[in-house]
N, C-alpha and C positions, 0 to 999 in steps of 0.2 A: 501492502500499499504506500502510495504518496501521499507522507505527511503534508505538505506543503497543499498540496493541492483536495484533499481530504478536507484542511482545517478551513481553507478559502471554499471550498463547497458548502460546507457547514454554517458558516455565518453568512453568505447570501442566505441559505433557508430561512436561519435567524432574523437578516434583515426582512424577508418578508412575512412572516410569521409577525415581528415586532407592528411592519408600520399597520397590516392588516386587521392585526388582534388590534391599536390602538382605535382603528375607524371604528370596529364593530361595539368596542364597549362606549365609545363616545356617543354613537346611535343608540344604543341600547340604553341606557344612562339619560339620556335627553327624552329620549321616546316614554321612558317611565315617567320622569319629572309632567309631561303632559299628560300625563294620564292619571296624573295624581298615585300611583305606587308608591313613591320617595316623595320627599321633599326637600327644598334647596340647602337644608342640616343634616341629609342624610346620609348612610352609610351602606353602600352595596356589596352585599358577598359576590365574589368571583372565583375562578375556577379554571383551572387550563390542564386537558389533558392530553398526551403528548402519546402517541401510538408510534412504534416502531415495528414495522411486519417483521423483521427478524430478531425482534428481542421478545422476552416472555410475557412480560405485564408492562401496561403503559405507565406514563410515569404524570403524576398529576401534582399541580399547583394551588393551594387553594391561598385567598387573601380578602381584604377586605378593601374599597376604596370612598374614602371619606368626600362627601361633597364641601364639606367645607374646614 
């Protein structure tokens, strides 16, 4: 395995994930605000699941995003 190429490709993937995830989070929270599901001072729980076809189990990251 070429470590440099591998690292570069992982970083490209993570950049795509980061940008698209941020857009999705922003859109979902704006919609929740508009629908009254959360208020301006609310906290939104979030989680991200990474599935890798050659790995046994998915990797999950959980957290919260505070709006104020």
